[in-house]
C-alpha positions in Angstrom: -26.1 -19.0 -2.8 -30.1 -20.6 -3.4 -29.7 -23.9 -3.8 -33.6 -24.3 -3.6 -36.8 -22.7 -3.4 -40.1 -23.8 -3.8 -43.3 -22.7 -4.7 -43.1 -18.8 -2.8 -45.7 -16.1 -2.9 -45.4 -12.7 -5.4 -44.2 -11.3 -2.9 -41.5 -13.6 -2.3 -40.5 -13.1 -5.5 -40.2 -9.3 -5.0 -37.9 -9.7 -1.7 -35.8 -12.5 -3.4 -34.8 -9.4 -5.8 -33.3 -7.8 -3.1 -29.7 -7.1 -2.5 -28.3 -9.1 0.4 -24.6 -8.5 1.5 -22.0 -10.7 -0.4 -19.8 -10.0 2.2 -21.3 -11.0 4.9 -19.2 -12.8 8.2 -21.0 -14.5 10.5 -21.2 -13.0 14.0 -18.3 -14.2 17.1 -15.6 -15.1 14.0 -12.2 -13.3 12.9 -12.6 -11.3 9.6 -8.9 -9.1 10.1 -5.7 -10.0 11.0 -3.5 -7.3 11.7 0.2 -7.3 12.0 1.1 -4.9 14.7 4.5 -4.3 16.3 6.7 -6.5 19.0 4.5 -8.5 21.9 1.4 -5.9 21.8 -0.4 -5.7 25.1 -2.8 -2.8 25.9 -5.1 -0.9 23.0 -7.3 1.8 23.2 -10.0 2.5 20.6 -11.3 6.0 19.9 -14.7 6.9 20.9 -15.2 7.8 16.8 -14.9 3.8 16.3 -12.3 5.1 13.4 -8.6 4.1 15.2 -6.5 1.9 17.6 -3.6 3.0 19.2 -1.9 -0.4 20.1 1.1 -0.4 22.8 3.7 -2.5 21.5 5.7 -4.3 24.7 8.7 -5.5 23.1 9.1 -7.4 25.7 12.2 -9.2 23.1 13.6 -5.9 24.2 14.5 -5.6 19.8 16.4 -2.3 19.3 13.6 0.2 18.6 10.6 -2.6 19.3 8.6 -0.3 21.8 6.3 1.6 19.5 2.8 2.5 19.3 0.9 1.2 16.5 -2.1 3.3 15.2 -4.7 0.9 13.0 -7.2 1.9 10.8 -10.6 -0.1 12.0 -12.1 1.3 8.7 -10.1 -1.4 6.4 -8.0 -3.1 9.1 -5.2 -1.8 8.1 -1.3 0.1 10.4 -1.9 3.7 9.7 1.2 4.4 11.7 3.9 3.4 13.6 4.7 5.6 16.5 8.3 5.6 17.3 9.9 7.2 20.8 12.5 7.5 22.9 10.2 8.1 25.5 9.0 4.6 25.7 10.1 1.7 27.9 7.7 -1.7 27.6 4.7 0.3 26.5 2.0 -1.7 28.5 -1.2 0.1 28.3 -2.6 3.1 26.2 -6.0 4.8 27.7 -7.7 8.0 25.9 -9.3 10.9 27.5 -13.0 11.8 27.1 -12.1 14.8 24.5 -10.4 11.9 22.7 -7.6 14.5 21.8 -5.0 13.0 24.3 -3.9 9.2 24.4 -1.7 8.0 27.7 0.4 4.8 27.6 2.4 3.3 30.7 5.9 3.0 30.3 6.0 -0.6 32.4 9.5 -1.4 32.4 10.5 2.6 33.9 9.1 5.1 36.0 7.0 7.1 32.9 4.0 8.1 31.2 4.2 9.0 27.6 1.9 11.4 26.6 0.9 11.9 22.4 -1.3 14.7 20.9 -4.2 12.6 18.6 -4.4 15.1 15.9 -1.4 14.3 15.2 0.1 10.9 16.0 3.2 12.8 18.1 4.8 12.5 21.7 4.2 15.8 23.5 5.0 15.3 27.0 6.3 12.9 29.4 5.2 12.0 32.9 7.5 11.0 35.7 7.2 10.1 39.5 6.1 6.7 38.6 7.3 3.0 39.5 6.6 0.5 37.1 3.4 2.3 35.9 1.1 -0.5 34.6 -2.7 1.0 34.0 -4.4 3.9 34.2 -7.4 5.8 34.7 -9.4 9.3 34.2 -11.6 10.1 36.7 -14.6 12.6 35.5 -15.3 14.9 34.5 -11.6 14.8 33.5 -8.7 16.7 35.3 -8.0 13.8 37.7 -6.5 10.3 36.9 -4.9 7.5 38.8 -2.1 5.2 37.8 -1.6 1.6 39.2 2.6 1.5 40.4 3.0 -2.3 39.6 6.7 -2.1 40.4 9.8 -1.9 38.3 13.3 -2.1 37.9 14.1 1.5 38.8 12.1 1.1 41.6 11.0 -1.5 44.2 11.4 -4.3 41.6 8.9 -6.1 39.0 5.7 -7.6 41.0 6.1 -5.4 44.6 4.6 -2.4 43.9 1.4 -1.1 46.2 0.4 2.1 45.3 -1.7 4.2 43.0 -1.0 7.5 42.2 -3.0 10.7 41.7 -1.7 12.6 38.6 -3.3 16.1 38.2 -4.3 16.2 34.3 -4.0 19.8 34.0 -0.2 20.1 35.8 0.3 16.7 34.8 1.7 16.8 38.6 1.0 13.7 41.0 -0.5 14.8 43.8 -1.0 12.0 46.2 -0.6 8.2 46.6 -3.5 5.7 47.7 -2.0 2.3 49.4 -3.6 -0.7 47.9 -2.3 -4.4 47.6 0.6 -6.2 46.3 1.8 -5.3 42.9 -1.6 -3.6 41.6 -2.3 -4.9 38.0 -4.8 -3.2 36.8 -8.4 -0.9 37.3 -11.8 0.2 36.3 -14.2 2.5 36.8 -17.9 2.0 37.8 -20.3 4.1 34.9 -21.3 7.2 37.6 -17.1 7.9 38.2 -17.6 7.3 42.2 -15.7 4.1 42.7 -12.2 2.5 41.1 -12.0 -1.1 41.6 -7.5 -2.3 41.8 -7.1 -5.9 41.0 -3.8 -6.9 42.9 -2.2 -9.8 42.0 -0.1 -10.7 45.1 1.8 -13.4 44.0 -0.8 -15.1 41.8 -0.8 -18.1 43.7 -4.3 -19.2 44.5 -6.3 -17.2 46.6 -4.0 -14.5 47.7 -5.0 -11.9 44.8 -7.6 -8.6 46.0 -9.3 -5.9 45.3 -9.3 -2.8 46.6 -12.3 -0.2 45.9 -10.9 4.4 46.4 -13.9 6.3 46.1 -13.0 9.0 43.9 -14.2 11.5 46.1 -11.6 11.5 48.5 -9.6 9.1 47.3 -10.0 6.4 50.2 -10.0 3.3 50.4 -13.0 2.1 51.7 -13.4 -2.0 51.2 -11.4 -5.1 50.0 -12.3 -7.9 48.4 -9.8 -11.3 49.2 -9.9 -14.2 47.2 -8.6 -14.2 44.0 -5.9 -16.1 41.8 -3.8 -13.8 40.4 -6.1 -11.6 38.9 -5.1 -9.5 35.6 -7.9 -8.2 33.8 -10.9 -6.1 34.8 -14.2 -4.7 33.4 -17.4 -3.7 34.7 -20.5 -4.1 33.2 -22.5 -0.9 31.7 -24.8 -0.5 34.7 -23.0 -0.4 37.3 -23.5 -3.4 39.0 -20.6 -6.6 38.6 -17.1 -6.3 37.8 -15.3 -9.6 36.0 -11.9 -10.5 36.8 -9.7 -12.9 35.4 -7.4 -15.1 37.2 -4.0 -15.1 35.4 -2.8 -17.5 37.9 1.2 -17.3 38.5 3.9 -15.7 36.3 6.0 -19.1 37.3 3.2 -20.6 35.8 2.3 -23.2 38.5 -0.8 -22.9 39.1 -2.4 -21.8 36.6 -5.5 -20.3 36.8 -8.6 -21.1 35.0 -11.4 -19.1 35.8 -13.1 -15.5 35.6 -14.4 -13.6 39.7 -17.6 -11.6 39.7 -17.6 -9.1 41.8 -21.1 -8.1 43.7 -20.8 -4.2 43.5 -23.8 -3.7 45.7 -22.3 -6.2 48.5 -18.6 -6.0 47.0 -18.2 -9.8 47.3 -17.0 -12.7 44.9 -21.0 -14.2 43.9 -19.7 -16.1 41.2 -16.8 -18.2 39.5 -16.8 -19.2 35.2 -14.3 -22.1 34.7 -12.7 -21.0 31.4 -9.3 -22.1 29.3 -5.6 -21.7 30.5 -4.6 -18.2 31.8 -8.3 -16.0 31.0 -6.2 -12.3 30.7 -8.4 -9.9 29.3 -11.8 -8.9 29.9 -14.0 -6.9 27.9 -18.0 -6.3 28.4 -20.0 -5.2 25.4 -22.0 -1.5 25.0 -25.3 -3.3 25.2 -23.9 -5.2 29.1 -25.2 -8.5 27.5 -21.8 -10.4 26.9 -18.7 -10.4 28.6 -15.7 -11.7 26.0 -12.4 -12.7 27.7 -8.9 -14.3 26.0 -7.2 -17.5 27.2 -3.1 -16.5 27.0 -2.6 -19.9 27.2 1.0 -20.1 26.7 3.3 -22.3 28.8 6.9 -23.1 29.7 8.6 -26.3 28.8 9.3 -29.1 31.1 12.7 -28.6 32.5 13.6 -25.3 31.1 15.0 -22.7 33.0 13.1 -20.2 34.5 10.9 -17.9 31.9 12.8 -19.8 29.2 11.2 -22.4 26.3 8.2 -20.3 26.5 5.3 -22.1 24.5 2.3 -20.9 23.5 -0.7 -22.8 22.4 -4.0 -21.9 20.6 -4.9 -18.2 22.2 -8.5 -18.2 22.2 -11.8 -16.4 23.3 -15.0 -16.8 25.5 -18.1 -15.8 26.0 -19.8 -15.3 28.8 -23.1 -14.7 29.3 -24.0 -11.5 32.2 -27.6 -12.9 32.2 -26.3 -15.8 33.7 -23.0 -15.5 33.8 -22.8 -19.0 31.8 -20.3 -19.8 28.6 -21.5 -19.9 25.9 -20.4 -21.0 22.2 -18.5 -20.7 19.9 -15.2 -21.1 21.4 -13.2 -18.1 19.1 -9.5 -18.7 18.2 -7.6 -16.1 17.9 -3.8 -15.8 17.9 -0.7 -16.9 20.3 -1.1 -15.8 23.1 -4.2 -13.4 23.4 -3.4 -10.2 26.1 -5.7 -7.9 25.8 -8.9 -7.1 24.3 -11.5 -4.1 24.0 -15.1 -3.5 22.1 -15.6 -0.9 19.7 -17.5 1.4 21.1 -20.3 1.2 18.9 -20.0 -3.2 20.0 -19.4 -4.4 16.3 -16.1 -5.6 16.8 -13.5 -6.8 19.5 -10.3 -6.3 18.9 -7.5 -9.1 20.7 -3.9 -8.1 21.2 -2.0 -11.3 20.3 1.3 -11.1 22.5 3.4 -13.9 21.0 1.6 -13.7 17.4 2.4 -10.2 17.4 -0.7 -9.6 15.7 -4.2 -8.1 17.0 -7.1 -10.7 15.8 -10.3 -8.3 14.7 -13.5 -10.5 16.3 -17.3 -9.6 14.5 -20.2 -9.0 17.4 -23.5 -9.3 16.9 -24.6 -5.7 18.4 -28.5 -6.2 17.9 -31.0 -9.1 19.3 -33.8 -10.4 17.1 -37.4 -11.5 19.2 -39.0 -13.5 16.5 -42.6 -14.4 16.6 -44.4 -16.8 14.5 -48.4 -18.0 14.0 -50.6 -19.5 11.5 -53.8 -17.8 9.5 -55.8 -18.8 6.8 -57.4 -16.8 3.9 -60.6 -18.2 2.5 -61.3 -17.4 -1.1 -64.4 -19.4 -3.1 -62.5 -22.4 -4.7 -59.4 -22.4 -2.4 -58.3 -21.8 1.4 -54.8 -20.0 1.7 -53.4 -21.4 4.2 -50.5 -19.1 5.5 -47.5 -18.8 8.0 -47.1 -15.1 9.2 -43.8 -14.5 11.1 -43.0 -11.2 13.4 -40.0 -10.2 14.5 -38.8 -6.7 16.6 -35.6 -5.8 17.0 -33.1 -4.3 19.4 -29.5 -2.9 19.9 -26.8 -0.1 18.8 -25.7 -0.8 14.8 -28.7 -2.7 13.4 -29.5 -5.3 10.6 -30.5 -3.7 7.2 -31.9 -7.1 5.8 -33.5 -10.5 6.9 -32.8 -13.5 5.6 -35.7 -16.5 5.9 -34.6 -19.8 5.7 -37.2 -22.9 6.3 -33.7 -25.0 6.7 -31.2 -25.0 9.7 -28.0 -25.4 7.0 -30.1 -21.8 5.7 -29.9 -23.5 2.4 -33.2 -23.3 1.8 -33.8 -19.0 1.2 -37.9 -18.6 1.6 -36.8 -14.6 1.6 -34.6 -11.6 2.2 -36.5 -9.0 4.2 -35.7 -5.0 3.7 -35.9 -3.3 6.4 -38.1 -0.4 4.8 -41.3 -1.9 5.9 -43.2 -3.5 8.4 -40.5 -6.5 10.1 -43.6 -9.6 8.5 -43.4 -12.4 6.4 -46.1 -14.0 4.9 -45.4 -17.5 3.5 -48.9 -17.8 1.3 -50.1 -21.4 0.2 -48.9 -23.4 2.7 -49.8 -27.5 3.5 -52.1 -28.6 5.7 -51.2 -30.8 8.4 -47.3 -30.2 8.2 -45.1 -28.0 10.9 -43.2 -25.9 9.3 -39.4 -24.3 11.1 -38.2 -20.9 10.1 -34.8 -19.9 10.5 -34.0 -16.2 10.4 -30.7 -14.2 9.6 -29.9 -11.0 10.4 -26.7 -8.6 8.4 -26.3 -5.0 9.3 -24.8 -2.5 7.8 -21.0 -3.9 8.7 -22.0 -7.2 7.1 -22.4 -8.6 10.3 -25.1 -11.8 10.4 -26.7 -12.8 13.8 -26.8 -16.8 14.3 -29.8 -18.4 12.7 -33.1 -18.1 14.9 -35.3 -20.7 14.8 -39.3 -20.6 15.2 -41.5 -23.4 15.1 -45.0 -21.9 13.1 -48.2 -24.1 15.2 -50.1 -21.5 16.9 -52.5 -19.4 15.2 -52.8 -16.2 15.0 
């Protein structure tokens, strides 16, 4: 681990004796791959970060393939497969605020299956929808909206134009809201006052819309145009912006490659971000700094009949810096046809359902930010002058580092010290040479073993 260590102070020797995380994983890397059922689609994570529920859509109609996988997020294994005759191409999962019930939309039918999360058993079946493909629960939790994309028992796939208003106390539909064609997904603002419904329409460039529904009176108060086969939506924690993936056409012509940013004050598209082929799922970190978007990248072979010869390219996830709407490195490689993406409430991990690969990829995130400072000082003694480089830093976020490693090289081979968090966040590098400019690289490691990207500082100023 430590290839080379130069002369250092007694303090550095003590710090080198501190324990380190042997199994640490760099942020924004896939740290686990979990096998699920057939063609996993939507997923939801419990508030305690311990379990994820994955809807196995069973796009191939394999007998008994419609199911929900329960993932243990402590060890990234499948705890249980929930099977039920009520499932019919389950598509999304929504967990109530109490964490007691999960609602599974059955996209190939007219129903929603209710799962008791204390026992992981199906306890109810709610009918009256039309190809339901998403659900949001309105605070305080007595009412929900369900989008009717359209299904085989109703107007047909992609021809739905409504939201159903669902009373969660009685599990009865109590009203209908007219929106755009093929409502594909929804997101609710943090204050619960508005729901933004993305309408896929026909997947052609610019034909998609977003309906803005006011929850106090179940009224559409605005319609935002200009989307291209919108597929996923996420709203920032501060309620200022919505990010919408433009998947493009289900017939794969045209192909979508962008994410649209909606300013929720003006309800206008204010930015367009170029990603890869078929942006699909999108999720925003709890601190609101970053958005993670999956690129489905699955096309039909030339000359193949419609919806045959499907070929999945390399699935990827892009990182968007919300402050300036730029794409950050790295591009994260996941499984084939990455569909939905969800981020754990603690911000430590992202979970991506890979539709064609029948897996879920687990991505380690960096839920903290480090601000590093450096300066030079001198300690004068009778016989010599001690030249010292002083490093100080601060950190913010959710799951904070438990230790910091300091290096003198960008390759992270020349380890100077490991600083624990039990004392001041500072390091003094003594007995430095005069007229030499030193650059340090600091890496934080948190309790779940995620290491930050190296933060560089060149010490040039005096303290």
